[in-house]
C-alpha positions as CSV (number, residue, x, y, z in Angstrom):
1,M,79.2,50.9,77.6
2,N,77.4,50.0,80.8
3,L,73.8,51.0,81.8
4,T,75.1,53.9,83.8
5,D,77.0,55.3,80.8
6,L,74.0,54.8,78.6
7,K,71.7,56.8,80.9
8,Q,74.3,59.6,81.0
9,V,74.6,59.8,77.2
10,L,70.8,59.8,76.7
11,D,70.3,62.6,79.3
12,E,73.1,64.7,77.7
13,R,71.3,64.5,74.3
14,S,68.3,66.4,75.5
15,H,67.8,69.3,77.9
16,D,64.0,68.9,77.7
17,A,62.6,67.3,80.9
18,V,60.0,65.3,79.1
19,E,62.5,63.9,76.6
20,Q,64.8,62.9,79.5
21,A,62.0,61.1,81.2
22,A,61.3,59.2,78.0
23,H,65.0,58.3,77.8
24,R,64.8,56.9,81.3
25,V,61.9,54.8,80.3
26,R,63.8,53.4,77.4
27,L,66.7,52.6,79.7
28,R,64.3,50.9,82.0
29,G,63.3,48.7,79.0
30,V,67.0,47.8,78.5
31,R,67.3,46.8,82.1
32,A,64.1,44.8,81.8
33,R,65.5,42.9,78.9
34,V,68.8,42.2,80.7
35,L,66.8,40.9,83.7
36,A,64.6,38.8,81.4
37,R,67.7,37.1,80.0
38,R,69.0,36.5,83.5
39,R,65.7,34.9,84.5
40,R,66.1,32.3,81.8
41,R,69.1,31.0,83.7
42,I,67.7,31.2,87.2
43,A,64.5,30.7,89.1
44,A,61.7,33.2,88.8
45,W,61.6,35.7,91.7
46,A,59.2,38.2,92.9
47,T,60.1,41.9,93.0
48,V,59.7,43.9,96.1
49,G,58.8,47.6,96.4
50,V,60.1,49.7,93.6
51,A,60.0,53.5,93.5
52,A,58.3,54.0,96.9
53,M,56.2,57.1,97.1
54,A,55.5,58.9,100.4
55,A,51.9,59.4,101.5
56,V,50.5,62.9,101.5
57,V,47.3,64.2,103.1
58,V,45.1,65.0,100.1
59,A,41.7,63.8,98.9
60,V,41.5,60.6,96.8
61,P,38.8,60.9,94.1
62,G,36.5,57.9,94.3
63,T,37.7,56.3,97.6
64,R,34.9,54.7,99.5
65,P,34.4,55.7,103.2
66,D,32.5,52.5,103.8
67,V,35.2,50.1,102.7
68,P,35.5,47.3,105.3
69,P,38.6,47.5,107.5
70,T,41.8,45.7,106.5
71,P,43.2,42.8,108.6
72,A,44.4,43.4,112.1
73,V,47.3,45.9,112.3
74,S,50.7,45.3,113.8
75,P,52.0,47.2,116.8
76,S,53.5,50.6,116.2
77,S,57.1,49.2,116.7
78,T,57.8,46.3,114.4
79,P,60.1,43.7,116.0
80,T,63.2,42.7,114.1
81,V,65.3,39.5,113.7
82,E,69.0,40.1,112.9
83,G,68.1,43.5,111.4
84,F,65.2,42.2,109.4
85,P,61.5,43.1,110.2
86,E,59.9,40.0,111.7
87,Y,56.9,40.5,109.3
88,A,57.5,41.6,105.8
89,N,56.1,41.0,102.3
90,G,53.4,38.6,103.6
91,A,55.9,36.4,105.5
92,R,57.2,35.9,109.0
93,V,60.9,35.5,109.4
94,V,61.7,32.1,110.9
95,A,65.5,32.1,110.5
96,A,68.1,34.8,110.0
97,R,71.8,35.7,110.3
98,S,73.9,38.8,109.7
99,V,77.7,39.0,109.3
100,P,80.3,41.6,108.4
101,L,80.6,42.2,104.6
102,S,84.3,41.3,104.8
103,T,83.2,37.8,105.6
104,R,81.8,37.5,102.1
105,R,79.4,34.7,102.9
106,V,76.3,34.2,105.1
107,E,74.5,30.9,105.5
108,V,71.1,30.1,107.0
109,T,69.6,26.7,107.6
110,V,65.9,26.2,108.1
111,V,63.5,23.3,108.6
112,P,60.4,24.5,106.6
113,T,56.9,23.8,107.6
114,T,55.7,25.0,104.2
115,L,57.1,25.5,100.7
116,E,55.6,29.0,100.6
117,L,59.0,30.6,101.5
118,V,60.6,33.9,101.0
119,I,64.3,34.8,101.0
120,F,65.2,38.2,102.4
121,T,68.6,39.8,101.8
122,R,70.2,42.9,103.4
123,C,73.3,44.8,102.4
124,D,74.1,47.8,104.6
125,G,76.8,50.3,105.4
126,V,78.6,50.7,102.1
127,D,79.2,54.0,100.2
128,E,76.6,55.0,97.6
129,D,79.0,54.6,94.7
130,I,79.8,51.0,95.7
131,T,78.0,48.0,94.1
132,V,78.2,44.6,95.8
133,E,77.6,41.6,93.5
134,R,76.3,38.4,95.0
135,T,74.8,35.0,94.4
136,V,72.0,33.3,96.4
137,R,71.9,29.5,96.4
138,V,69.5,27.0,97.9
139,D,71.1,23.7,98.7
140,G,73.8,24.5,96.2
141,Q,71.5,25.5,93.3
142,L,71.6,29.0,92.0
143,V,68.5,31.1,92.7
144,T,69.6,34.5,91.6
145,E,72.7,36.6,91.0
146,G,73.4,40.3,90.6
147,S,73.8,43.4,92.8
148,C,73.2,43.0,96.5
149,H,70.4,45.1,97.9
150,D,67.7,45.0,100.5
151,G,64.9,43.0,99.1
152,S,63.2,39.6,98.9
153,L,63.2,36.6,96.5
154,R,60.5,34.1,95.9
155,P,61.7,31.1,93.9
156,H,58.6,29.7,92.2
157,D,59.6,26.0,92.7
158,W,61.1,25.2,96.0
159,A,60.4,21.5,95.5
160,G,62.4,21.7,92.2
161,L,65.3,23.1,94.3
162,G,65.2,19.9,96.4
163,V,63.5,21.5,99.4
164,T,61.1,19.3,101.4
165,V,58.8,20.2,104.3
166,G,60.3,18.9,107.6
167,Q,63.9,18.5,106.1
168,P,66.7,21.0,106.6
169,A,67.4,23.4,103.7
170,T,70.4,25.7,103.5
171,V,70.4,29.1,101.8
172,V,73.8,30.8,101.1
173,L,74.5,34.4,100.1
174,T,78.0,34.8,98.6
175,V,79.7,38.1,97.7
176,T,81.2,37.6,94.2
177,G,82.7,41.1,93.7
178,V,82.7,44.7,94.7
179,Y,82.7,47.6,92.2
180,R,83.1,51.4,92.6
181,A,81.5,53.8,90.1
182,G,83.7,56.5,88.6
183,D,84.1,58.7,85.5
184,A,85.6,55.7,83.6
185,G,82.8,53.4,84.6
186,E,82.7,50.7,87.3
187,M,86.0,49.3,88.6
188,A,86.6,46.3,90.8
189,V,87.8,47.2,94.3
190,P,88.6,45.2,97.4
191,V,85.7,44.2,99.7
192,P,85.3,47.1,102.2
193,E,86.1,46.4,105.9
194,R,82.8,48.1,106.9
195,G,79.4,47.1,105.9
196,E,77.1,44.1,106.7
197,I,75.3,41.4,104.7
198,G,72.2,39.6,106.1
199,L,70.1,36.7,105.0
200,A,66.7,35.6,106.3
201,I,64.1,33.0,105.5
202,G,60.4,33.8,105.9
203,E,57.3,31.6,105.7
204,R,54.3,33.0,104.0
205,M,51.1,33.7,105.9
206,P,47.4,34.0,104.9
207,F,46.5,37.6,104.1
208,D,44.0,37.8,106.9
209,R,46.6,36.7,109.5
210,F,49.4,39.0,108.4
211,P,49.8,42.0,110.8
212,L,49.4,45.0,108.5
213,P,50.6,48.5,109.5
214,P,47.9,50.9,110.7
215,R,45.9,52.6,108.0
216,P,47.1,56.3,107.8
217,A,44.8,58.9,109.3
218,G,43.0,61.0,106.8
219,T,43.1,60.1,103.1
220,L,45.6,58.2,101.0
221,T,48.0,59.2,98.3
222,P,46.1,59.8,95.0
223,L,47.7,57.8,92.3
224,T,47.0,60.6,89.8
225,Q,49.4,62.9,91.7
226,T,52.3,60.4,91.8
227,D,54.6,59.3,89.0
228,L,53.2,56.2,87.2
229,P,55.3,53.2,87.9
230,A,57.1,53.2,84.6
231,G,57.7,57.0,84.6
232,C,54.9,57.4,82.1
233,S,51.7,59.4,81.9
234,E,49.0,59.7,79.3
235,A,50.9,62.8,78.0
236,L,54.4,61.2,77.9
237,C,53.4,57.7,76.9
238,Q,50.4,58.3,74.7
239,N,50.0,54.6,73.7
240,A,50.4,53.2,77.2
241,I,47.5,51.0,78.2
242,I,46.3,51.9,81.7
243,L,43.8,49.9,83.6
244,R,42.4,51.6,86.8
245,S,40.3,50.4,89.7
246,D,36.5,51.1,89.7
247,P,36.1,54.3,91.8
248,Q,33.0,52.8,93.4
249,D,34.4,49.3,94.1
250,P,38.2,48.7,94.0
251,T,37.7,45.0,94.4
252,R,35.8,44.7,91.1
253,P,37.9,43.0,88.3
254,V,38.7,45.3,85.3
255,S,39.3,44.0,81.8
256,R,39.9,45.3,78.4
257,E,40.2,43.8,74.9
258,L,43.0,45.2,72.9
259,T,45.2,44.7,69.9
260,W,48.4,43.2,71.3
261,P,51.3,45.5,71.0
262,T,54.1,43.3,72.5
263,L,55.0,44.6,76.0
264,T,58.3,45.6,77.5
265,S,56.9,45.7,81.0
266,I,53.8,45.6,83.2
267,D,53.8,48.2,86.0
268,M,51.5,48.1,89.0
269,V,50.7,50.3,92.0
270,S,48.2,50.2,94.8
271,Q,47.2,52.7,97.5
272,T,46.5,49.9,100.0
273,P,47.5,46.4,101.0
274,G,46.2,43.7,98.7
275,L,46.9,41.7,95.5
276,L,46.5,42.4,91.8
277,R,46.4,39.4,89.5
278,V,47.1,40.2,85.9
279,R,45.8,37.8,83.4
280,V,46.4,37.9,79.6
281,A,44.3,35.7,77.4
282,G,43.2,33.9,80.5
283,V,46.7,33.2,81.7
284,Q,48.1,34.7,84.9
285,V,51.4,36.5,84.0
286,A,51.9,38.7,87.1
287,V,50.8,39.1,90.7
288,G,51.4,42.4,92.4
289,E,51.4,42.4,96.2
290,W,51.2,45.2,98.7
291,W,51.5,45.0,102.5
292,D,51.5,48.7,103.4
293,Y,50.0,52.1,102.3
294,R,53.1,53.7,100.7
295,A,51.7,53.4,97.1
296,T,54.8,51.5,96.1
297,G,55.1,50.3,92.5
298,T,56.2,46.9,91.3
299,A,57.1,45.7,87.8
300,M,56.9,42.6,85.7
301,Y,58.9,41.9,82.5
302,G,57.0,41.9,79.2
303,D,56.6,39.4,76.4
304,T,59.6,40.4,74.3
305,D,62.2,37.8,73.4
306,G,59.7,35.0,73.6
307,Q,59.9,35.1,77.4
308,W,56.2,34.5,78.0
309,K,56.1,31.5,75.7
310,S,58.8,29.7,77.8
311,D,57.5,30.9,81.2
312,F,53.7,30.7,80.7
313,D,53.2,28.8,77.4
314,L,51.6,32.0,76.1
315,D,52.5,32.7,72.5
316,L,51.2,36.1,71.6
317,R,51.8,37.9,68.3
318,R,51.6,41.6,67.5
319,G,48.1,42.4,66.2
320,D,46.3,39.5,68.0
321,R,43.1,40.5,69.8
322,V,43.7,39.8,73.4
323,V,41.7,40.3,76.7
324,V,43.7,41.7,79.6
325,E,42.1,41.3,83.0
326,V,43.2,42.6,86.5
327,V,41.6,40.7,89.4
328,P,42.1,42.6,92.7
329,E,42.0,40.9,96.1
330,H,41.8,42.5,99.6
331,V,42.5,46.0,98.2
332,T,40.6,48.9,99.9
333,G,41.7,51.8,97.8
334,A,42.7,52.8,94.3
335,W,45.1,50.9,92.1
336,Q,46.3,50.9,88.5
337,V,48.1,48.7,86.0
338,V,50.2,50.1,83.2
339,L,51.1,48.1,80.1
340,I,54.2,49.6,78.4
341,S,55.2,48.7,74.8
342,A,58.0,49.9,72.7
343,T,55.6,52.1,70.7
344,S,54.4,53.7,74.0
345,I,57.7,55.4,74.4
346,G,58.6,56.0,70.8
347,G,61.3,53.4,70.9
């Protein structure tokens, strides 16, 4: 049974909307564990926007009218390079290439001036029931594998991949398979004639130099009126641990001491551009980044399966007293961080 089948079975077992939402959260935990296992074999990568939420013109409780302006905004029309925005996710594209999907392989070589690099991928023009599987390699070393989608990757150790400032580095995206979803599950199919794959390399920029989009007129999306990043709320996930920004000062760090529950995921969302650094027992385990005002969520896998011990040398046990701290940077609006455990969703 694949993840699609599992979701269908769970939904069929309940007609109650709340229960179905809880099932979806449990399924999210399954996906998180699969991703965590995959991360053991490949370099760590940063997630881009998940579950984007459109802005609405309503009041935001606690937002400060006197918050200083954010960095200089970009022009209304963002320039593109080979179909990629020139500026995205805190980086500027310095090399890019796009080819037909039927080519199955796209390669980009760059001479980096920094090791603060981002890999952007793009997969366009295929039917919604089609999944394209791909690998991404840097100088022959595997960085990630899985379904091809529009997004970005940030290997945590470019030097470990053999990349050196001033020396050419080659990144290759290779299509490894194409699958079509059906009643019997996913089946392998030939590579479609139409469709396009793209690959780009960006160099990170200081936050105050990155051209942010204009701040929307009026007020921003209130986080209390959007779905929490994990699909939870205080009512649905009664044991979820939610840390929210100070209504009077969104840049103030927020901390809480708690009895450690063993987490399945950490979910973060911010109204505005900025960073959220999540520290557990003094160790940074996640950094959420936002470069626009869409109140987009982002997720980090939890400490199940001993993953944090291997990644952060952080060995937590259920029942330990632990301080969790969120340190915001550059934010000018509300944010929240949700810690989800198995007991939060009744699983």
